[in-house]
C-alpha positions in Angstrom: 172.4 164.9 137.0 173.0 161.5 135.4 169.4 160.5 136.1 168.1 163.7 134.5 170.3 163.2 131.5 169.2 159.6 131.1 165.6 160.5 131.4 165.9 163.3 128.9 167.7 160.9 126.5 164.9 158.4 126.9 162.2 160.9 126.1 164.0 162.1 123.0 164.5 158.5 121.8 160.9 157.6 122.4 159.8 160.8 120.5 162.1 160.0 117.6 160.8 156.4 117.5 157.2 157.6 117.5 157.9 160.0 114.6 159.7 157.3 112.5 157.0 154.7 113.2 154.2 157.1 112.3 156.0 157.9 109.1 156.2 154.2 108.3 152.6 153.7 109.1 151.5 156.8 107.2 153.7 156.0 104.3 152.1 152.6 103.9 148.6 154.0 104.1 149.4 156.8 101.6 149.9 154.2 98.9 146.4 152.9 98.1 144.1 152.1 95.3 142.5 155.5 95.5 143.1 158.8 93.8 142.4 161.9 96.0 141.9 165.4 94.5 141.6 168.3 97.0 140.4 171.6 95.6 142.0 173.7 98.3 140.4 176.7 100.0 143.0 179.4 99.2 140.6 182.3 98.8 140.2 184.0 95.4 142.5 181.7 93.4 143.2 178.1 92.4 145.2 175.3 94.1 144.6 171.6 93.6 146.4 169.0 95.6 146.5 165.5 94.3 147.5 162.4 96.1 148.2 159.6 93.6 147.5 156.0 94.3 151.3 155.3 94.5 151.6 157.8 97.3 153.2 160.6 95.3 151.8 164.1 95.2 151.0 166.6 92.5 150.0 170.3 92.9 148.3 172.3 90.2 148.6 176.0 90.9 149.1 177.5 94.3 146.6 180.3 95.0 147.4 184.0 95.6 149.6 183.7 98.8 151.1 181.4 101.4 147.6 180.1 102.5 148.4 177.0 100.4 151.2 175.9 102.8 148.8 175.4 105.7 146.4 173.6 103.4 149.0 171.3 102.0 150.2 170.2 105.4 146.8 168.6 106.0 147.5 166.2 103.1 151.2 165.6 103.3 152.6 162.6 105.3 154.7 163.5 108.3 158.3 164.3 107.4 157.5 164.2 103.7 159.1 167.3 102.2 158.8 166.4 98.5 156.1 167.2 96.0 156.8 165.1 92.9 154.8 167.1 90.3 153.8 170.8 90.0 151.7 172.2 87.2 151.4 176.0 86.7 148.4 176.6 84.5 149.3 180.2 83.8 151.3 182.9 85.6 148.6 185.2 87.0 149.2 186.0 90.7 146.1 184.1 92.0 147.5 180.9 90.6 151.3 181.5 90.9 152.1 183.3 94.1 151.5 180.4 96.4 153.7 178.1 94.3 156.7 180.4 94.9 156.1 179.8 98.6 155.9 176.0 97.9 159.3 176.1 96.1 160.8 177.7 99.2 159.4 175.1 101.6 159.5 171.8 99.6 161.7 169.8 97.4 160.0 169.5 93.9 160.5 166.8 91.4 159.3 168.3 88.1 157.5 171.5 87.1 155.2 171.6 84.0 154.0 174.7 82.3 153.2 176.0 78.8 155.4 178.3 76.9 154.1 181.8 77.4 155.4 185.3 77.0 154.5 187.1 80.2 156.2 189.7 82.5 155.7 190.2 86.2 157.9 190.4 89.2 156.3 187.3 90.7 156.9 185.3 87.4 160.5 186.4 87.3 160.9 185.3 90.9 159.3 182.0 90.0 161.8 181.4 87.2 164.7 182.4 89.4 163.7 180.0 92.1 163.4 177.1 89.6 166.9 177.9 88.2 168.4 178.4 91.7 167.1 175.0 92.9 167.8 173.3 89.6 164.3 171.9 89.4 163.5 169.9 86.3 161.2 171.9 84.1 159.1 170.7 81.1 157.1 172.7 78.6 153.8 171.1 77.8 151.1 171.6 75.1 148.2 169.9 73.5 148.5 166.1 73.1 151.2 165.7 75.7 150.5 163.0 78.3 152.1 163.2 81.7 152.7 159.7 83.2 152.1 159.8 86.9 152.1 156.1 87.7 148.6 154.7 87.3 147.3 158.2 86.6 147.6 160.2 83.4 147.4 163.9 83.0 146.3 164.5 79.4 147.1 168.0 78.2 144.3 169.3 76.1 145.3 173.0 75.9 147.1 175.1 74.9 148.1 174.2 71.4 151.9 174.6 70.7 151.3 178.0 69.2 149.8 179.3 72.4 148.5 182.9 72.6 151.3 185.2 73.7 150.8 188.6 75.3 148.1 190.9 74.1 146.2 191.3 77.4 145.0 189.4 80.4 142.4 187.5 78.4 145.1 186.0 76.2 147.0 184.8 79.3 143.8 183.1 80.6 143.2 181.5 77.2 146.7 180.1 77.3 145.9 178.3 80.5 146.9 174.6 80.7 143.8 172.6 80.5 144.2 168.9 81.4 142.2 165.8 82.0 143.3 163.8 84.9 142.5 160.1 84.2 142.5 157.2 86.7 141.1 154.0 85.2 137.5 154.6 84.3 137.3 158.1 86.0 138.4 161.5 85.0 138.7 165.1 86.2 138.6 168.1 83.9 141.0 170.8 85.2 140.5 174.0 83.3 142.7 176.8 84.8 141.3 180.1 83.7 140.5 179.1 80.1 137.8 181.4 78.8 135.3 181.3 76.0 137.7 181.3 73.1 139.7 178.4 74.4 136.7 176.4 75.4 134.9 176.8 72.1 138.0 175.4 70.4 138.1 172.5 72.8 134.5 171.6 72.1 135.7 170.3 68.7 137.6 167.5 70.5 134.2 166.0 71.3 132.9 163.9 74.2 135.4 161.0 73.6 138.3 163.4 74.6 136.5 165.5 77.2 134.0 163.3 79.1 134.8 163.6 82.8 133.2 162.9 86.2 134.3 166.2 87.7 135.0 169.6 86.2 136.9 172.4 88.0 134.9 175.3 86.7 137.1 177.7 84.7 138.2 181.1 85.9 136.5 180.8 89.3 133.0 180.9 87.8 133.6 184.1 85.8 130.9 185.0 83.2 133.3 184.3 80.4 134.6 181.1 81.8 131.9 178.5 81.0 130.6 177.5 77.5 127.6 175.3 77.0 129.1 173.1 74.3 132.1 172.4 76.6 129.9 171.5 79.5 127.8 169.3 77.2 130.9 167.4 76.0 132.4 167.1 79.5 129.0 166.0 80.9 130.2 165.9 84.6 128.5 164.6 87.7 130.3 167.1 89.9 131.3 170.8 89.4 133.8 172.5 91.7 134.1 176.3 91.9 137.2 177.8 93.5 136.6 181.4 94.5 136.9 183.6 97.5 134.1 184.5 99.9 132.7 188.0 99.1 135.1 188.4 96.2 135.0 191.7 94.4 134.4 190.0 91.0 131.1 188.5 91.9 132.3 185.0 91.2 130.6 182.6 90.6 128.4 184.5 88.1 124.6 183.8 88.1 124.8 183.0 84.3 127.5 180.3 85.0 125.4 178.8 87.8 122.4 178.5 85.4 124.6 176.8 82.8 126.0 174.4 85.3 122.6 173.5 86.6 121.6 172.3 83.1 124.2 169.5 83.4 124.9 169.0 87.1 122.6 168.4 90.1 122.5 171.6 92.2 123.7 169.5 95.3 126.8 168.5 93.3 127.9 172.0 92.5 130.4 172.6 95.3 132.0 176.0 96.1 135.2 176.5 98.2 133.8 179.9 99.2 131.0 178.2 101.0 132.3 174.9 102.4 136.1 175.3 102.3 138.3 172.7 100.7 136.5 170.2 98.5 137.9 166.7 98.4 137.0 164.2 95.6 138.0 160.6 95.8 138.1 158.0 93.0 138.6 154.2 93.3 139.0 154.0 89.6 135.3 153.3 88.9 133.3 155.9 90.9 134.0 159.5 92.1 132.6 161.0 95.2 133.1 164.6 96.4 132.5 166.3 99.7 
């Protein structure tokens, strides 16, 4: 009995030592000079998981269900149960529902979202979870800059008088649009911003919009890509997050034609075809696969 107990104790101690040591090793490797942006395959929805050069994580939207949890686990260090930054672009279910599951599973540092008048059971649940867990919450609008260590999230939209209510299109056009900037590289993250919002953003010009990567707005919907916006962003890569065989026909053929005017066809990547798309930046160059 003593021998069995000692052997069991040894096995447990070795296992614990391995877990702790792997955490140390992983923790050291997580901090690097690179920014990693993973456009997660969550079906018909959006979820973007960001690993910052300092090892912290950010999550922008969470997709329509708990699929995001399995996806996140591929990018989180062992034993890491905290996501430092969460951005909700807008409270439609295909962006929000997965985030509620994330709040249940992980500790969260700060939540960022725009002021918006919207009613749904999921959105009420979201707000209740934030209050219950006493998570820091910050309202954001145009010209705010979120300081994430060496990386900045420049909020381009909505303006402080964001559209409120009045139909689904207004909610989409109140999406948080942000430019994630790391040294000489940038990612344009658009939520579901439609024609109205994008045409207004065109006025900001190339100096404010130029980015290496664009997350195509509204899953490639026909009303989600404007030529003047693409011209100002002038990306090398375009990422479309949409579900396989989705009922909306995303991405729309018109959108693909517009994208091909600015981006090489091989650099238009779709989660519905290849699963999660991961882009890495060393501060000078971005590559996606």
